[in-house]
C-alpha positions as CSV (number, residue, x, y, z in Angstrom):
1,X,10.7,-128.6,238.1
2,X,11.7,-125.9,241.5
3,X,11.2,-122.4,240.9
4,X,15.1,-120.9,240.1
5,X,14.5,-117.9,242.9
6,X,12.7,-119.7,245.7
7,X,13.4,-122.9,244.9
8,X,9.8,-124.2,245.8
9,X,8.2,-126.0,243.4
10,X,6.8,-124.9,240.3
11,X,3.4,-125.7,238.5
12,X,2.5,-126.4,234.7
13,X,-0.9,-124.5,234.2
14,X,-2.0,-122.8,230.6
15,X,-2.1,-118.6,231.6
16,X,-4.6,-116.0,228.4
17,X,-1.2,-113.8,227.8
18,X,2.5,-114.7,229.3
19,X,4.9,-111.6,228.8
20,X,8.3,-113.0,226.5
21,X,11.0,-110.4,227.3
22,X,13.5,-113.6,225.8
23,X,12.7,-112.9,223.1
24,X,14.5,-109.5,222.4
25,X,10.5,-108.7,221.3
26,X,8.0,-107.4,223.3
27,X,5.9,-110.4,222.8
28,X,2.9,-111.6,224.1
29,X,2.4,-116.1,224.4
30,X,-1.4,-116.5,224.1
31,X,-3.0,-118.9,225.1
32,X,0.4,-121.2,226.7
33,X,1.6,-124.3,229.5
34,X,3.7,-122.0,231.7
35,X,5.5,-123.5,235.2
36,X,4.7,-120.5,237.5
37,X,5.0,-120.4,240.9
38,X,3.3,-118.8,243.7
39,X,6.4,-116.2,244.4
40,X,6.1,-114.9,241.2
41,X,7.7,-116.4,238.3
42,X,6.3,-117.7,235.1
43,X,8.7,-119.6,231.8
44,X,6.5,-120.4,229.6
45,X,6.8,-124.0,227.7
46,X,8.6,-123.8,225.0
47,X,9.2,-127.5,223.4
48,X,11.0,-126.7,220.0
49,X,13.2,-123.5,220.0
50,X,14.1,-123.4,216.2
51,X,10.4,-124.1,215.5
52,X,9.0,-121.0,217.5
53,X,11.7,-119.2,216.7
54,X,10.2,-119.8,213.2
55,X,6.5,-118.7,213.5
56,X,8.7,-114.9,215.5
57,X,10.2,-114.6,211.7
58,X,7.2,-115.7,210.0
59,X,5.4,-113.6,211.8
60,X,7.6,-110.5,212.0
61,X,7.9,-110.6,208.6
62,X,4.3,-110.7,207.7
63,X,4.3,-107.9,210.9
64,X,1.4,-104.7,210.1
65,X,3.4,-102.0,210.4
66,X,6.9,-100.7,210.3
67,X,9.8,-103.1,212.1
68,X,11.5,-101.8,214.6
69,X,15.0,-102.2,216.2
70,X,13.6,-105.2,218.4
71,X,12.5,-106.9,215.1
72,X,14.9,-105.7,212.7
73,X,17.9,-107.3,215.5
74,X,15.8,-110.2,215.7
75,X,15.6,-110.9,212.1
76,X,19.4,-110.7,211.4
77,X,20.6,-112.3,214.2
78,X,18.6,-115.4,212.5
79,X,19.2,-115.4,209.5
80,X,23.4,-115.0,211.2
81,X,24.5,-112.0,210.1
82,X,26.5,-108.5,210.7
83,X,25.1,-105.7,211.1
84,X,27.3,-105.2,208.6
85,X,26.6,-108.1,206.7
86,X,22.6,-106.6,206.8
87,X,24.2,-102.9,205.3
88,X,26.0,-105.3,202.8
89,X,23.0,-107.2,201.1
90,X,20.0,-104.0,201.3
91,X,22.1,-101.4,200.2
92,X,23.0,-98.8,203.4
93,X,26.4,-98.1,205.7
94,X,26.3,-100.5,208.6
95,X,25.9,-97.6,210.9
96,X,22.3,-96.8,209.4
97,X,21.0,-100.5,210.6
98,X,23.1,-99.6,214.0
99,X,20.9,-96.4,213.8
100,X,17.9,-98.5,213.0
101,X,18.4,-101.5,215.5
102,X,18.4,-98.4,218.2
103,X,15.4,-96.2,217.6
104,X,17.3,-93.7,217.0
105,X,15.9,-93.2,213.6
106,X,12.9,-94.7,212.0
107,X,13.4,-97.5,209.1
108,X,12.1,-95.6,205.7
109,X,9.5,-98.6,203.4
110,X,12.2,-98.7,201.1
111,X,14.3,-100.5,203.6
112,X,11.4,-102.9,205.6
113,X,10.3,-104.3,202.7
114,X,14.0,-105.1,201.7
115,X,15.3,-106.8,205.1
116,X,10.9,-108.6,205.1
117,X,12.2,-110.1,201.2
118,X,15.8,-110.6,202.7
119,X,14.3,-113.0,206.2
120,X,12.7,-114.3,203.4
121,X,14.9,-114.9,200.7
122,X,16.8,-116.3,203.7
123,X,14.9,-118.3,206.8
124,X,11.9,-119.6,204.6
125,X,12.0,-122.3,202.6
126,X,12.2,-122.5,199.5
127,X,8.3,-124.2,199.1
128,X,6.4,-121.3,201.0
129,X,8.8,-118.2,199.6
130,X,6.4,-117.2,196.8
131,X,3.6,-117.7,199.2
132,X,5.7,-115.7,202.1
133,X,6.4,-111.9,199.7
134,X,2.4,-112.6,198.0
135,X,2.1,-111.2,202.0
136,X,4.6,-109.4,202.1
137,X,3.5,-107.0,199.5
138,X,-0.4,-107.3,201.0
139,X,1.1,-105.5,204.1
140,X,3.5,-103.2,202.6
141,X,0.4,-101.8,199.9
142,X,-1.3,-100.7,203.5
143,X,1.2,-100.4,205.9
144,X,2.3,-98.2,203.0
145,X,0.1,-96.5,201.0
146,X,-2.5,-93.4,203.4
147,X,-5.1,-94.7,201.5
148,X,-5.1,-97.9,203.3
149,X,-5.7,-98.9,206.7
150,X,-4.0,-100.1,208.8
151,X,-4.5,-102.6,211.6
152,X,-1.6,-102.8,214.2
153,X,-1.8,-105.5,215.6
154,X,0.9,-107.0,218.5
155,X,3.0,-109.6,218.0
156,X,1.0,-112.7,220.3
157,X,2.3,-116.6,218.7
158,X,0.1,-119.0,220.2
159,X,0.7,-123.0,222.5
160,X,-1.2,-125.0,219.7
161,X,1.1,-125.6,216.2
162,X,4.4,-124.3,217.8
163,X,3.9,-126.7,221.2
164,X,3.3,-129.8,218.8
165,X,6.3,-129.3,216.5
166,X,4.1,-127.9,213.0
167,X,6.2,-126.4,210.3
168,X,5.8,-122.6,211.2
169,X,5.3,-121.3,206.9
170,X,2.4,-124.3,206.5
């Protein structure tokens, strides 16, 4: 493969941490096969894009911190919703969804939960929904319970299962 920047031959190597801003999220790929070039270009190899996106969805739904604008936007687009459609489904004005997605306003715990549950209904295979809902309830309890300690865990995807094409929700 040739580098898109300098057209030299690229080499494939496994990098410990690879930023992946193309996802629209503050996403770090861990121990990921990556095509690199001496000019500084690094392109992660994504063999199964749809399964890769399912892993991101799963990790966002179970994220141990409030959804931010990028996460809400990613989930909304993955569900195939417009801002107005998401607003209608969860019971807010479309302007409120825009404010969340632009990080102008923090999302309330109530609507954070509603978006996660809507994502489960629309994006998670039926046989895994109950388990995901229990996981979300646990996350929300720890996240919004003032007495619970919630660790901030960055969104990270590992290469092993995603690259192998395994189901994200299994």
